[in-house]
N, C-alpha and C positions, 0 to 999 in steps of 0.2 A: 053610732059614735057621737057622744054628746060633748066631747072636750073641744075647747076652742084653742087656737094657736097660742094664746097666752098661757095655757096650761102646760105647754111643752118647754123644755130648756131652750134658751136662745142659742144661736149658732156659736157665739163666743163660749157659752157654758158647755156646749157639746164638745167643742174642740178642746177645751181645758180638761174635759173628762176622759176623752178617748185618744187624743194624740200625744205621743211621747213628748216630754219637755225638751229633749234633745232636738227633736224635729221642729217643734214650735220656735225654737231659738234660731233656726237656720233661715237662710234666704234661698229661694229657688235659683237654680243655675241660670245666670243671665247671659244672653247672647245679644249684644247690641245690634241694632239695625245697620246694615251696610249699604243701603240703597243710595246710589249716586256717589259712593265712596270708592277710593282705591283701597281694597280690602286686604290688609296685611296683618291681621290679628289672630288668624286661626290655623296657621301652618299648613295651608292647603297648597297642592300643586296647581299653579296657575294655568297649566297647559291642558287643553282638551285632547282627546284622541283625534287623530287625523280623520278627515271627512269620510274617506272610504271605509275606515274601521267603524266609524259611528253608524254608517248605513248598514253594514253587515251586522253590527250589534243589534240594531233595531229589528232586523229580520229574525235574529235569534230570540230576542225577547218576545216577539210576536208569537213565537211557537211555544212559549212557556205555558204549561197547563194551569192557568189561574184558577180553574174550578176544583183543583185537587190540592190536598196538603202536600208539602214537600216529602220526599222519601227521607225519613228521619235519620238514617245512618249517614247520609251525605258521602257515601263511599267514594264516588268518582271524584268529587271536589277535593276531598281530603287526600286522595291519591295524587292528584295533580299538584296540590300544594306541597306535599312531601317530596315529589320528584323535581319540582321546579324551584323550590325555595330552600334547598339545602338542609332538609330535615334528615338526621342520620338514619341509615338503614336499620330497620327493626323498630323504628319509632313512628308513632302516629301523632295526629293533631286533634285537638278539640276545638270546635268552631263556636264563635260567639257573635252577637250583634254588636260589633265593635269590641275594643278592649274593655270597655266599661262593663259589659255583661260578663266577660271572663273574670274580671276582678271580683264582681259580685258572686260568681260561682265559687271562687276560691274562699271568700269570706264565709259563705254559707256552709261549705263543706268542712271548714276548720273551726267554726265557732263553738265555743264552750265557755261557761262562766269563768272569768278570771284570766282567760287567754289574751295575749297581746299581739299586735301587729307593729312592726317597726320599719321606719324608712328615714333616709337622710331628708333634710328639708332646707330650702324649699324644693319640692318635687311635685309630681302629679297629684292634684288635690283629691282625686277619686280613691287613692289608697286609703286615706283617712276617712272619707265619707262612707265608703263601702264597709270598712271595718266597723265603724260606729253604728251604722244601720243594722249590721248583723249582731251587734251586742259585744263586739270585741273592743278592747282598749287599744288606743293608738299612742305610740311613742315616737316623737320626732327627734332626730339627732342633727343639729345644725351643721351645715357645711362650713369649711373654713371661710375666712373673709374673702379669699380669692375665688370662692365657689368651687373649690376642689373637695374631694372626699376626705373627711377626717377619719382615717382608718382606726387609730387608737380609740377615739371616742365611740365609733361604731362598735368595735369589739367589746369595749367596756359596757356599753348599753346592752348589748346582746347577752353578755354573761350575767348581767343584773336582772334583765327582764325575761330572758329565754323566750323570745317571740316565736309564735307558731308560724308566722309568715314575716319575712323580711323582703321588702321591695327595693329594687335598684333600677332606676331608669337609666338606660344605657344606649345612647347618650341621654343626659338628664334634661327633662322639661321642668321649669322654664329657663334653665341657665345655658343649655347647649353643651355642657361639660361632658366629655367622654372620660369616665373614670378609668383608672389603670386596671387592665384586665387581671393582673396578678392580685390586686387588692380585692377585686370582686370575688375571685376564686378563693381568696383567704377567708372572706366572709361566708362563702358557701361551705367551706370546711368547718368553720367555727360553728355554724348552725346545724351541722349534721346530727348531733345527738338529740335535738329537740324540735327542729323546725325546717320549713322550706325557705328557699331563697328564690324569689321570682325576679328574673332579669327581663325588664320590659324594653324590648328593642323596637319600639314604634318608629324610631328615626334611623333604623339600621341602613336603609338605602343610601343615606347621605354620610355615613360614618366609615364605611369600608372596614367595619369591625363587627364581630359577632361571637357570642359564646354558644351558639347552637351546636357546634362540633364537640363541646365539652359535656354534653348530656350523658353520654355513656360512662363518664368518669364519676358522676355524682347522682345518686338516686334522689337527692333532695333538691335538685336544680330543676326549675321550670323556666322555659324561655317563651316569652309572649311577644307577639307581633300583631300588627294591623296593616291592612292595605290602604288605609286612609291617606297617609302621608305620601305614599307612592303615587297617588293620583286617583284613588277610588273612594274618596271620603263619602260620596253620596250613597254608596251601596252598603255601608256599615258592616264590615266583615273583619273580625279579628280571629286569631288562631294561637293556640299555645301547644307546646310539645313538652313531654316529661316522660319519666319512666312509665312503661305501659301499664303496670299495676296501679300506679298513682293516677294516671289519666282515667282509668276505668272508674275510680272512686269519684273523681270530679264530674264525670259524665252522669252520675246518678242525680246530681242537682241541676243539670242542664234542662231548661224548659223544653218540652217537646216542640218540634217544628220551629226552632228558634231562628233558623235561616230561611228566609222566604224564597220562593222559586225564581223571582226576578234577580235577587242578589246572587243566587247560585248560578243562574244562566249567565249573568254578566261576568262573574268571577271566572267561570270556566272559559268564556270567550277571551277575556283579557289575558289569562294565563297562556293562551296560545300566541299572544303577541307581547310577551313580557319584555322583549327587547326594546319595544317602543317606550314603555315606562322607565326602563333602566336608562335609556338614552336621555329622557327628560330629567331624571335624577342627576345624571352626570352634568347636564347643562346647568342645573340649579347649583350644584357644587362649585362650578366655575363662577357662576354669578355671585355666590356667597363670598368667594375669595375677593372678587372685585369690590363688592359692597363693603366688606370688612376694611379693605384698604382705604376706600373713599371716606368711610366713617372715621377711621383713625386719624385722617388728615384734618378733621374739623376741630377747631379750638373748643375746649370744654366738654368733649365727648370721650368717654372711656369705653373701649370695646372689649368684651370678653370673648375668649376663644370659643368657637362653636363647631361641633361635629354634626349638627342637625340642619334642618332647612329653615332656620331662623337665626337671628343675631340678637344678643342682649347687649344693650348699651346703658351707660349711666350718664345723665345730663345734669346740669346745675339745678333745675327745678322741673321734675317730671310732670307735675300737675299742669303747670303753665305750658310746657312744651306740648303735652298731649292735647290740651285744649286748642292750642294754636294749630296743631296738625289737623284736628277735626274741622276747624274753621276753614282749612285749606282742602277739605274733602279727602283726607288721608286718615285711615283708621288703623292704629296699631294697638298693642296691648300695654296698658299701664300696669306694669308688673310691680311697681312700688307698693301697691296695696296688698300684695300677696304674702310678703314676709319682710321682717326687719332687715335681713341681709340684702334685700333688693331695693333699698331706699333709693328713690330717684332713678329707677331703672325702667326702660321701655324694651319690649320684645317685638321685633320686626320680622315678619315672614319674608324670606327671600323670594322674589318674584321675577317677572319678565324684565328685560332691559328697560322697557318703557315705564313700568310701574316702579322699579327701583329708582329711576331717574326722577320720577315725580315725587317720590318720598324724599329723596335727597334735597331736591329744591325746596320742598315744604319744610324740611328740618332746618335747612340753612336760614330760611325766612323766620322760623320760630325762634331759633337761637339769636338771630339779630334783634328780635323784639325784646329779648332779655337784657 
């Protein structure tokens, strides 16, 4: 080989030649460091499993056959999810490495030139990113100013664009809004001639509402959930249920062995102790009620209703308040950068009594600085 490095394209030239312009214009998903902070930016369950359960889980994980691939059907885990998490009789689930992978599977399975994906916005950003990565067009329909669903606008956009997938986050992230169930089912009915409606119930443990039982009524309804918000964010496990024939098609684009043996073992163990996680979720719902009332009592703070494990607020100057919170070692989500409807909004994870108190004290100090 007689060529020198100068004879080859530069890295910048190579990227320009092989990477899609759409991807070049994006930024990587940024997760800020939370070291030394009160971490209230990621909607995590702040409670660990009790010590005795952690010890038993450790023994279970030690028995996992790390030298072998997982059994790719995940039959036992799927059966446990169906029986413990209210999946209708006769319906199965498809597993993913978190909801993100399930969304990617949906995009891949449905992608064809000219097809579109539709969602209210602001909502979960991965609906748009996954669609565009798969070559689908994305259409966002703004929520109303009070962050509720604009049903007439949704139905009009669906009639115009005939989306192959319509996503509805139920409750919605990042607003916490629980859309009216009748409105959601109206959208499912409207989409039936041409597309799917994916109801994303990631925050269902905190909402006391679900459309899982509606699956037998609508062949085009897909209900997607994750165990992350329930208290298992570290194991990355999502699942979705749909008409059996539809689920078989989605399974064709599922990567083989996509759920590792440690995730499978941990999930099976925790499903045996689901009451512990459900009790933690109930405790967080009570904490959400208290936190919402305390925030509403602060001058200059607007609190939006939430059915999730976080609360969205509007403050006079989100940039300054966010910076002041960080200076006080409290990390929340500056949602004002996410969408025009969220101007000056912050999203706060509901946490323990101690962490909620630390946040409130920091927020009061930040507001006083303004």
